[in-house]
C-alpha positions in Angstrom: 24.0 7.5 1.4 24.2 3.7 1.4 23.2 2.3 -2.0 20.4 -0.4 -1.7 19.1 -2.3 -4.7 15.9 -4.4 -4.8 16.7 -7.0 -7.4 14.2 -9.6 -8.8 13.5 -11.8 -11.7 9.9 -10.6 -11.5 8.4 -7.2 -10.6 10.6 -6.6 -7.6 7.6 -5.7 -5.5 8.3 -8.5 -2.9 12.0 -7.5 -2.6 11.1 -3.8 -2.2 8.4 -4.4 0.3 10.5 -6.6 2.5 13.6 -4.5 2.0 11.8 -1.3 3.0 10.5 -3.0 6.2 14.1 -4.0 7.1 15.6 -0.6 6.4 13.1 1.2 8.5 14.6 -0.5 11.5 17.8 1.5 11.2 17.1 5.1 12.3 19.7 7.8 11.4 21.0 5.8 8.4 20.3 7.3 4.9 19.7 4.9 2.0 19.6 5.5 -1.7 17.2 2.8 -2.9 16.5 1.5 -6.4 14.5 -1.4 -7.8 15.9 -3.5 -10.7 13.1 -5.8 -11.9 13.0 -8.6 -14.5 16.6 -9.8 -14.1 15.9 -13.1 -15.8 19.0 -13.7 -17.9 22.8 -13.8 -17.3 23.3 -10.7 -19.4 20.8 -8.8 -17.3 22.3 -10.1 -14.1 25.8 -9.0 -15.1 24.5 -5.6 -16.2 22.8 -5.2 -12.8 26.0 -6.3 -11.1 28.0 -3.6 -12.9 25.4 -0.9 -12.0 25.5 -1.9 -8.4 29.3 -2.1 -8.2 29.6 1.3 -9.8 27.1 2.8 -7.4 29.2 1.5 -4.5 32.4 2.9 -6.0 30.8 6.3 -6.4 30.0 6.7 -2.7 32.8 4.6 -1.3 30.4 2.2 0.5 29.5 -1.4 0.0 26.1 -1.6 -1.6 23.2 -3.8 -0.3 21.2 -6.1 -2.5 17.8 -7.4 -1.3 17.3 -10.3 -3.7 14.3 -12.4 -4.8 16.0 -13.9 -7.9 15.5 -17.7 -7.8 18.1 -18.9 -10.4 21.4 -19.8 -8.7 23.5 -18.8 -11.7 21.9 -15.3 -11.8 22.5 -15.0 -8.0 26.2 -15.8 -8.6 26.4 -13.2 -11.3 24.8 -10.6 -9.0 27.3 -11.4 -6.2 30.1 -10.2 -8.5 29.0 -6.7 -7.7 30.6 -7.1 -4.3 27.4 -6.1 -2.5 26.1 -7.5 0.7 23.5 -10.1 -0.6 20.3 -10.4 1.4 18.5 -13.3 -0.2 14.8 -13.2 0.9 14.0 -16.8 0.1 17.1 -18.7 1.2 16.5 -18.9 5.0 13.1 -20.5 4.4 13.7 -23.0 1.6 15.6 -25.7 3.5 13.1 -25.8 6.5 10.2 -25.9 4.1 11.7 -28.7 2.0 12.3 -30.7 5.1 8.8 -30.4 6.5 7.0 -30.8 3.2 9.3 -33.6 1.9 9.4 -31.9 -1.5 12.3 -30.1 -3.2 11.5 -26.6 -4.4 11.0 -25.9 -8.1 12.4 -22.5 -8.8 10.0 -20.6 -11.1 10.1 -17.0 -12.2 7.3 -14.6 -11.9 4.7 -16.7 -10.0 4.4 -14.3 -7.0 2.7 -11.7 -9.0 1.6 -13.6 -12.1 -1.9 -14.1 -13.3 -2.1 -17.7 -12.0 -5.6 -17.4 -10.7 -7.7 -15.7 -13.4 -10.8 -15.6 -11.2 -8.9 -13.8 -8.5 -7.5 -11.4 -11.1 -11.0 -10.7 -12.3 -12.2 -10.0 -8.7 -9.4 -7.4 -8.4 -10.4 -5.7 -11.6 -14.0 -5.7 -10.7 -13.3 -4.3 -7.3 -11.1 -1.6 -8.8 -13.8 -0.6 -11.2 -16.3 -0.5 -8.3 -14.0 1.7 -6.2 -13.6 4.2 -9.1 -17.4 4.3 -9.9 -18.2 4.8 -6.2 -15.5 7.4 -5.5 -16.5 10.5 -3.6 -20.2 9.8 -3.7 -20.4 9.5 -7.6 -22.6 6.4 -7.2 -24.5 6.1 -3.9 -25.9 2.6 -4.5 -24.0 0.7 -1.8 -25.9 -2.6 -1.7 -22.9 -4.4 -3.3 -20.2 -2.6 -1.2 -18.1 -4.6 1.2 -17.3 -1.4 3.1 -17.8 2.4 2.8 -15.1 4.8 4.0 -16.5 8.1 5.3 -14.6 11.2 6.0 -14.0 14.9 5.1 -12.5 15.7 1.7 -8.8 14.8 1.3 -8.6 12.5 4.3 -7.3 9.5 2.4 -10.5 7.7 1.3 -9.8 7.3 -2.4 -6.2 5.8 -2.3 -7.2 3.5 0.5 -10.2 2.2 -1.4 -8.1 1.6 -4.5 -5.4 -0.1 -2.5 -7.9 -2.5 -0.9 -9.4 -3.2 -4.4 -6.1 -3.9 -6.0 -4.6 -6.0 -3.3 -7.6 -7.7 -1.6 -10.3 -7.6 -4.2 -12.5 -5.7 -1.7 -15.4 -3.6 -3.1 -14.7 -0.4 -1.2 -16.8 2.8 -1.8 -16.2 6.1 -0.2 -18.5 9.0 0.8 -17.2 12.5 1.4 -18.8 14.4 4.3 -19.6 17.8 3.0 -20.0 20.9 5.1 -23.8 20.5 4.6 -23.7 16.9 5.9 -21.7 18.0 8.9 -24.1 20.8 9.8 -26.9 18.2 10.1 -25.0 16.5 12.9 -26.4 13.2 11.9 -25.6 10.4 9.5 -26.6 11.2 5.9 -29.8 9.4 5.0 -28.2 7.5 2.1 -25.6 6.0 4.6 -28.1 4.9 7.3 -29.1 1.5 5.7 -25.4 0.6 5.5 -24.3 1.5 9.0 -22.5 -1.8 9.5 -20.3 -1.2 6.5 -19.1 2.2 7.6 -15.6 3.1 8.7 -14.5 6.7 9.4 -11.2 8.3 8.4 -10.0 11.4 10.1 -6.9 13.5 9.9 -4.9 16.2 11.7 -6.4 19.6 10.6 -2.9 21.1 10.0 -2.0 18.2 7.7 -5.3 18.5 6.0 -4.8 22.2 5.4 -1.4 21.4 3.7 -3.0 18.9 1.4 -5.9 21.1 0.5 -3.7 24.1 -0.1 -1.8 22.1 -2.8 -5.1 21.2 -4.4 -6.9 24.6 -4.2 -4.4 27.3 -3.1 -5.7 30.1 -0.9 -9.3 29.0 -1.1 -11.8 28.9 1.8 -11.7 25.1 1.4 -8.0 25.1 2.3 -8.1 27.4 5.3 -7.0 26.0 8.7 -10.2 27.3 10.3 -12.3 25.4 7.8 -10.2 22.2 8.2 -10.5 22.3 12.0 -14.2 22.9 11.8 -14.8 20.0 9.4 -12.5 17.5 11.2 -14.1 18.3 14.6 -17.6 17.9 13.3 -16.7 14.6 11.5 -15.1 13.2 14.7 -18.2 14.1 16.7 -20.4 12.4 14.2 -18.3 9.2 14.3 -18.5 9.2 18.1 -22.2 9.9 18.1 -23.0 7.2 15.6 -20.6 4.6 17.0 -18.6 4.5 13.7 -15.1 3.0 14.1 -12.5 5.6 13.0 -8.8 6.0 12.4 -6.5 9.0 11.9 -4.6 8.8 8.6 -2.1 11.6 9.5 0.9 9.3 10.3 -0.5 6.0 9.0 0.5 4.3 5.7 -2.2 3.2 3.3 -1.2 -0.4 3.9 -1.7 0.0 7.6 -5.0 1.9 7.2 -6.3 -0.9 4.9 -5.3 -3.6 7.3 -7.0 -1.9 10.3 -10.2 -1.1 8.4 -10.5 -4.7 7.2 -9.8 -6.1 10.7 -12.3 -3.7 12.3 -15.1 -4.6 10.0 -14.3 -8.4 10.2 -13.4 -8.7 6.5 -10.9 -11.5 6.0 -9.2 -11.5 2.6 -5.9 -12.8 1.4 -3.6 -10.4 -0.3 -3.2 -11.2 -4.0 
């Protein structure tokens, strides 16, 4: 397996996100990935370089570094690893300096730092909202930006938390119970908020696998029950004109983006 390291003087989230997107373009190649965050001194850079070089020697392949370190001295130290260096920022700095007429000021940790405290508070508030309105715990939805609707274990909770943490969106979710589905109409508590609703569905076989892990050998986890609930939920979405998306082969990031776009909610990622 090809060793790949996401190296950063901050959290490494940017390097990992971009690096993962790049690696998915190469089918049939296996990668052994690792994130090395907070490389913000020469000692740490040299230690990281040793780790990376040794990883390459173990497998007999040149490692790859996806790098978001901004200090040129640290980058030179990392290069001593002998790895292929993919610097995320370099291709963009010179064109930006030219058009802006300003030289960059390399600063560590600003991509994910608490620069905007108001924005940070919005994220925390939205996260608390998602938790308190998870699985129908609190059904007062007047302050909700959106409400995800779907059968149990269709991906509602992680999607709500992702949107809260990354976009500051107040996302609630409502689980469609077997009793709700037998009614063949939108639950009363959701009707006043129809414009905020978005449906999540899932392949019954995948749903059965997820439920089996949660409640093994229960009626809740049988394939028959999963098929019945998913079919009823999808009928309800069509009948009520609720936009819906299958989560079976879709990442949380993609689900969130499609939900926000469908409902016309425009937020910048923090």
